[in-house]
C-alpha positions as CSV (number, residue, x, y, z in Angstrom):
1,M,133.9,115.2,119.7
2,T,132.4,114.1,116.3
3,L,130.0,111.2,116.6
4,P,129.7,108.6,113.8
5,L,126.4,109.9,112.4
6,E,126.7,113.5,113.3
7,G,125.2,115.7,110.5
8,I,122.6,113.1,109.6
9,R,119.0,114.3,110.2
10,V,116.0,111.9,110.6
11,A,112.3,112.5,110.4
12,D,110.9,109.8,112.7
13,F,107.3,108.9,112.1
14,S,107.7,105.5,113.7
15,W,106.1,104.2,116.9
16,V,105.7,101.2,119.2
17,I,109.1,99.4,119.3
18,A,110.6,98.4,115.9
19,G,110.9,101.9,114.5
20,P,111.9,103.7,117.7
21,F,114.5,101.2,118.7
22,A,116.2,101.8,115.3
23,T,116.0,105.6,115.4
24,Q,117.3,105.6,119.0
25,A,120.4,103.8,117.7
26,L,120.8,106.6,115.1
27,A,120.3,109.3,117.8
28,L,122.9,107.7,120.1
29,M,125.4,107.7,117.3
30,G,124.9,111.4,116.7
31,A,122.1,111.7,114.2
32,E,119.5,114.5,114.9
33,V,116.3,112.5,115.2
34,I,113.0,114.5,115.1
35,K,110.2,112.4,116.5
36,I,106.9,113.5,114.9
37,E,104.0,112.6,117.2
38,S,100.8,114.0,118.6
39,S,98.8,114.3,121.8
40,V,95.7,113.4,119.8
41,H,97.0,109.9,119.4
42,T,100.3,109.5,121.3
43,D,102.8,106.8,120.6
44,I,101.5,103.7,122.4
45,N,104.9,103.5,124.3
46,R,103.9,106.6,126.3
47,R,100.9,104.6,127.6
48,L,102.3,101.1,128.2
49,P,103.6,99.7,131.4
50,P,105.9,99.5,133.2
51,G,105.5,103.0,134.6
52,A,108.2,104.7,136.7
53,D,107.7,103.8,140.3
54,G,104.5,101.9,139.3
55,V,102.8,105.1,138.0
56,L,101.8,105.4,134.4
57,G,101.7,108.7,132.6
58,T,102.6,110.3,129.3
59,E,106.2,110.8,130.4
60,R,106.6,107.8,132.7
61,S,106.6,104.7,130.6
62,G,109.7,102.6,130.9
63,L,109.3,101.6,127.2
64,W,109.2,105.2,126.2
65,H,112.4,106.0,128.1
66,G,114.2,102.9,126.8
67,L,113.5,103.6,123.1
68,N,113.7,107.4,122.7
69,L,117.0,108.7,124.2
70,N,118.6,111.7,122.5
71,K,115.6,112.4,120.2
72,K,113.6,115.6,119.8
73,S,109.8,115.7,119.9
74,V,107.4,117.8,117.9
75,T,103.6,117.4,117.9
76,L,101.5,117.5,114.7
77,N,98.0,116.4,114.2
78,L,98.6,114.7,110.8
79,R,94.9,114.5,110.0
80,K,95.1,118.2,109.2
81,P,96.5,119.4,105.9
82,E,98.5,122.2,107.6
83,A,100.2,119.6,109.8
84,Q,101.0,117.4,106.8
85,A,102.6,120.4,105.1
86,L,104.8,121.1,108.1
87,A,105.8,117.4,108.2
88,R,106.9,117.7,104.6
89,E,108.9,120.8,105.4
90,I,110.7,118.8,108.1
91,V,111.4,116.0,105.7
92,A,112.7,118.4,103.1
93,R,115.6,119.2,105.4
94,C,116.3,115.6,106.5
95,D,118.4,112.8,105.1
96,V,116.1,110.0,106.3
97,A,112.4,109.4,107.0
98,I,111.3,106.3,108.8
99,E,107.9,104.8,109.5
100,N,106.3,101.5,110.7
101,F,102.6,102.1,110.5
102,S,100.3,99.5,109.0
103,Y,100.5,99.4,105.2
104,G,99.1,102.6,103.5
105,Q,98.6,104.6,106.7
106,L,101.2,107.3,106.0
107,E,99.8,107.6,102.4
108,K,96.5,108.6,103.9
109,F,98.3,111.6,105.4
110,N,99.8,112.5,102.1
111,L,103.2,111.5,103.5
112,G,104.1,108.4,101.5
113,Y,107.3,108.0,99.7
114,D,106.0,109.3,96.4
115,E,105.0,112.6,98.1
116,L,108.1,112.9,100.2
117,K,110.6,112.4,97.4
118,K,109.0,115.4,95.7
119,V,110.3,117.6,98.4
120,K,113.5,115.6,99.0
121,P,114.6,113.7,95.9
122,D,117.6,112.0,97.5
123,L,115.6,110.9,100.6
124,V,116.3,107.6,102.2
125,F,112.8,106.4,103.2
126,V,112.6,103.4,105.5
127,T,109.2,101.7,105.8
128,S,108.1,98.5,107.4
129,S,104.9,96.7,108.2
130,G,104.0,93.2,109.5
131,L,103.7,91.4,106.2
132,G,105.1,93.9,103.7
133,R,103.8,96.3,101.1
134,T,103.3,93.6,98.4
135,G,101.8,90.2,98.4
136,P,98.3,88.8,99.3
137,Y,98.5,89.9,103.0
138,R,99.8,93.4,102.6
139,G,96.7,94.9,104.1
140,Y,96.8,92.8,107.3
141,V,97.5,94.7,110.5
142,T,99.8,92.8,112.9
143,F,102.7,93.2,115.3
144,G,105.5,91.2,116.9
145,P,104.0,88.5,119.1
146,P,101.5,87.2,116.5
147,L,104.3,87.2,114.0
148,T,106.3,84.8,116.1
149,A,103.5,82.4,115.3
150,Y,103.2,83.3,111.6
151,T,107.0,82.9,111.0
152,G,107.3,79.5,112.7
153,L,109.4,80.9,115.6
154,A,106.7,79.9,118.1
155,S,106.7,76.3,116.7
156,I,110.3,75.8,117.8
157,T,110.0,77.7,121.1
158,G,109.0,75.9,124.3
159,Q,109.8,72.8,126.3
160,D,110.9,69.6,124.6
161,G,107.7,67.8,123.5
162,G,105.6,70.7,124.8
163,T,103.3,73.2,123.2
164,P,104.6,76.2,121.1
165,E,105.4,79.4,123.0
166,R,104.6,82.8,121.4
167,W,106.7,84.8,123.8
168,V,110.5,84.7,123.4
169,G,111.6,86.4,126.6
170,G,109.9,89.6,125.6
171,L,109.3,91.6,122.4
172,W,112.4,90.2,120.8
173,S,110.8,90.2,117.3
174,D,110.4,94.0,117.3
175,H,114.0,94.6,118.3
176,Q,115.2,92.2,115.6
177,A,113.1,94.1,113.0
178,A,114.7,97.3,114.2
179,L,118.2,96.0,113.6
180,T,117.1,94.9,110.1
181,S,115.9,98.4,109.3
182,F,119.0,99.9,110.9
183,F,121.4,98.0,108.6
184,G,119.2,98.6,105.5
185,L,119.1,102.3,106.3
186,L,122.9,102.7,106.7
187,A,123.4,100.8,103.4
188,A,121.0,103.2,101.6
189,L,122.8,106.2,103.1
190,E,126.1,104.8,101.8
191,H,124.5,104.3,98.4
192,R,123.2,107.9,98.4
193,D,126.6,109.3,99.3
194,R,128.2,107.5,96.4
195,T,125.5,108.0,93.8
196,G,123.3,110.9,94.9
197,E,120.3,108.6,94.7
198,G,117.7,108.3,97.4
199,Q,115.5,105.2,97.7
200,M,112.9,103.4,99.6
201,V,114.1,100.7,102.0
202,E,111.2,98.3,102.6
203,Y,111.0,95.2,104.7
204,S,108.4,93.2,106.6
205,M,108.7,92.2,110.2
206,A,107.9,88.6,109.1
207,E,111.0,88.6,106.9
208,A,113.1,90.1,109.7
209,I,112.0,87.2,112.1
210,A,112.2,84.4,109.5
211,G,115.8,85.6,108.7
212,Q,116.8,84.6,112.2
213,L,115.7,81.0,111.9
214,P,118.6,79.5,109.9
215,E,119.1,76.3,111.9
216,A,115.4,75.4,111.7
217,L,115.2,76.1,108.0
218,I,118.4,74.3,107.3
219,E,117.3,71.3,109.3
220,Y,114.1,71.0,107.4
221,G,115.8,71.6,104.0
222,V,118.5,69.0,104.6
223,T,116.6,66.3,106.5
224,G,112.9,66.9,105.7
225,T,112.3,66.8,109.5
226,V,110.0,69.5,110.9
227,P,111.8,70.8,114.0
228,G,109.7,71.4,117.2
229,P,110.3,72.9,120.6
230,R,113.4,71.6,122.4
231,G,113.5,73.8,125.5
232,N,117.0,73.8,127.0
233,R,118.0,70.6,125.3
234,D,120.4,70.2,122.4
235,P,120.0,67.4,119.8
236,A,123.7,66.6,119.9
237,M,124.7,67.3,123.5
238,C,123.8,65.7,126.8
239,P,123.5,66.9,129.5
240,H,122.6,70.3,128.1
241,G,120.2,72.5,130.1
242,V,119.5,74.6,133.1
243,F,119.5,72.9,136.5
244,R,118.2,74.1,139.8
245,A,120.8,75.1,142.4
246,A,120.8,75.7,146.1
247,G,119.3,78.8,147.6
248,G,115.7,79.0,146.3
249,D,114.9,80.1,142.8
250,T,118.5,79.8,141.5
251,W,119.8,78.0,138.5
252,V,122.9,77.0,136.6
253,A,123.4,76.3,132.9
254,I,125.5,73.4,131.9
255,A,126.6,72.2,128.4
256,V,128.5,69.0,128.0
257,Q,129.7,69.3,124.4
258,N,131.4,66.0,123.9
259,D,132.6,62.8,125.6
260,E,135.7,64.6,127.0
261,D,133.4,67.1,128.8
262,W,131.4,64.1,130.1
263,E,134.5,62.7,131.8
264,R,135.2,66.1,133.3
265,L,131.7,66.5,134.6
266,K,131.9,63.1,136.3
267,R,135.2,64.0,138.0
268,V,133.8,67.2,139.3
269,M,130.7,65.5,140.6
270,G,132.8,62.8,142.2
271,E,129.9,60.4,142.5
272,P,129.8,57.6,139.9
273,G,126.2,56.5,140.7
274,P,124.3,55.9,137.5
275,F,127.2,57.5,135.5
276,A,129.4,54.4,136.1
277,D,127.5,52.7,133.2
278,A,130.0,52.6,130.3
279,S,127.1,53.0,127.8
280,L,126.9,56.6,128.9
281,D,130.4,57.4,127.7
282,T,129.2,58.1,124.2
283,V,126.8,60.9,123.3
284,E,124.5,58.4,121.6
285,G,124.2,56.5,124.9
286,R,123.6,59.7,126.9
287,L,120.9,61.0,124.5
288,A,119.1,57.7,124.9
289,R,118.8,58.2,128.7
290,R,118.6,62.0,128.8
291,P,115.9,62.3,131.5
292,E,117.8,60.0,133.9
293,I,121.0,61.9,133.4
294,E,119.3,65.3,133.8
295,A,117.7,64.2,137.1
296,A,121.0,62.9,138.4
297,V,122.8,66.2,137.5
298,E,120.2,68.3,139.2
299,S,120.3,66.2,142.3
300,W,124.0,67.3,142.5
301,T,123.6,71.0,141.5
302,R,120.8,71.5,144.1
303,R,123.4,71.1,146.9
304,Y,125.5,74.1,145.9
305,P,125.0,77.8,145.0
306,P,124.9,78.3,141.2
307,E,128.1,80.4,141.2
308,E,130.0,77.5,143.0
309,V,128.7,74.9,140.5
310,A,129.6,77.1,137.6
311,S,133.1,77.9,138.9
312,R,134.0,74.3,139.6
313,L,132.9,73.2,136.2
314,Q,134.6,76.0,134.4
315,E,137.9,75.2,136.2
316,A,137.5,71.7,134.9
317,G,136.9,72.9,131.3
318,V,133.1,72.3,131.2
319,S,130.9,75.1,129.8
320,A,128.7,76.4,132.7
321,G,127.3,79.6,134.1
322,A,125.0,80.8,136.8
323,V,121.6,82.1,135.5
324,V,121.5,85.7,136.5
325,T,118.5,87.9,137.1
326,I,117.9,91.3,135.6
327,E,118.9,92.8,138.9
328,D,122.2,90.9,138.7
329,L,122.7,92.0,135.2
330,I,122.4,95.7,136.1
331,E,125.2,95.3,138.6
332,D,127.3,93.1,136.3
333,P,131.0,94.3,136.7
334,V,131.9,93.5,133.1
335,L,129.0,95.4,131.5
336,R,129.6,98.3,134.1
337,D,133.3,98.4,133.3
338,R,132.6,98.5,129.5
339,G,130.1,101.3,129.9
340,F,127.2,99.4,128.4
341,F,124.6,101.0,130.6
342,L,123.4,104.6,130.1
343,T,121.9,106.9,132.7
344,Q,119.3,109.4,131.7
345,D,118.3,112.3,134.0
346,H,114.6,112.9,133.2
347,P,112.7,116.0,134.5
348,E,109.7,113.9,135.7
349,V,111.1,110.5,136.7
350,G,114.7,111.4,137.7
351,Q,117.7,109.2,137.0
352,R,117.2,105.8,135.4
353,T,119.6,103.2,134.1
354,L,118.9,102.0,130.6
355,A,120.6,99.7,128.1
356,G,123.2,101.0,125.7
357,L,123.9,100.0,122.1
358,G,126.0,96.9,122.6
359,W,129.0,98.0,120.6
360,D,131.9,100.3,121.1
361,M,134.2,102.5,119.0
362,P,136.4,105.4,119.9
363,A,134.1,107.9,118.2
364,M,131.3,107.0,120.6
365,R,133.1,107.1,123.9
366,G,131.7,109.6,126.3
367,L,128.7,110.3,124.1
368,P,126.2,112.6,125.6
369,V,122.9,111.1,126.8
370,R,119.8,113.2,126.7
371,H,116.5,112.0,128.3
372,A,113.6,110.8,126.2
373,P,111.8,113.9,125.1
374,L,108.7,115.3,126.7
375,L,105.7,115.4,124.4
376,G,106.2,118.3,122.0
377,E,109.3,119.5,124.0
378,H,111.0,120.8,120.8
379,S,108.1,122.1,118.8
380,W,109.1,125.7,119.2
381,E,112.7,125.0,118.4
382,I,111.9,123.1,115.2
383,F,109.1,125.2,113.9
384,V,110.1,128.7,114.9
385,E,113.9,128.6,115.3
386,W,114.7,126.0,112.6
387,L,112.0,126.3,110.0
388,G,111.6,130.1,110.6
389,M,107.9,130.1,111.4
390,D,106.5,133.4,112.7
391,P,105.9,133.1,116.5
392,E,102.4,134.5,116.1
393,R,101.6,131.8,113.4
394,F,103.0,129.2,115.8
395,G,100.5,130.3,118.4
396,E,97.7,130.2,115.9
397,L,98.6,126.6,114.9
398,V,98.7,125.5,118.5
399,A,95.3,127.1,119.1
400,S,93.8,125.4,116.0
401,D,95.0,121.9,117.1
402,V,97.6,121.6,114.2
403,I,100.6,121.7,116.5
404,V,99.2,119.6,119.3
């Protein structure tokens, strides 16, 4: 089987989340991704929780496993000139190099774009930092969560009328930045294949996040109104939100999109109560009395399991769905049937279920899944078998903390 990116080779200097998530996508689509890291200062993902079975260790972090499938790992102490030279040898045989250190860090190791294109003129070099390589803040060191505040995302996240929230269900901003780099990288490869020209693809995480705020930017641009947090509410729909259901910590999402949906909701609930007021039959009337309507809807949803509420509303033509937990998601029959989840068999932590790419094509079906690499697992393969290093020299470089 030929995978979509088979034959593409990547020198992966990236770390944390944004870079590794992008290069994992490349690896899962068949690219040979060589992760260049070091035991002197390991990728932070090797040290962050959650650890497998509650135990942390260099090979046990869930983040490491979830972001590094199908990659190879070599170790180089890039503070040493000999290691920098070996890194350039790797890059000379690659199509792509990618990094997401703070601005200027890779240049300190003599591995910036100007140096690397000397050994690989048609290299596609992907680089990112929090606020970009140009501009007044280029020297700032930052990462995903603070950038949700910087870009305005935090200001529109949170409960209606409440305070801004920096967290958006996790490290979403890093993953969004990864997708930004992924698309830029593929476009640059296509350009290289057509013209023979390599180039630097540069973006900031701030731009990647701001680019995903179209509604807020449009609202301000069109109306001059500064949008704030709305929580589960919608400015043009009511009721629209997440309501508690029977059975403890269970919830159901309901979206009444128009006046016809409103009539359907009333029929399913079967209790006129406060809803008998004709002024509520228009969206303007409902928006004016939103808290009262939400309380009445929740008094009804609390009587039934979320799946029952959702099913009854769906049958009537009202948008609704039970709020699932991550445990429910792992067992979801649709995602299971579509092969979304991947299983890695890791030598230290055993079999684990991990998220797949989220898209499908015939050339990817049945793709092999290799576990996230052990630290330096492929150093011998890359330096001795691939680059042709003398085995004795390899041992000397290990002993002198160059390959470490």
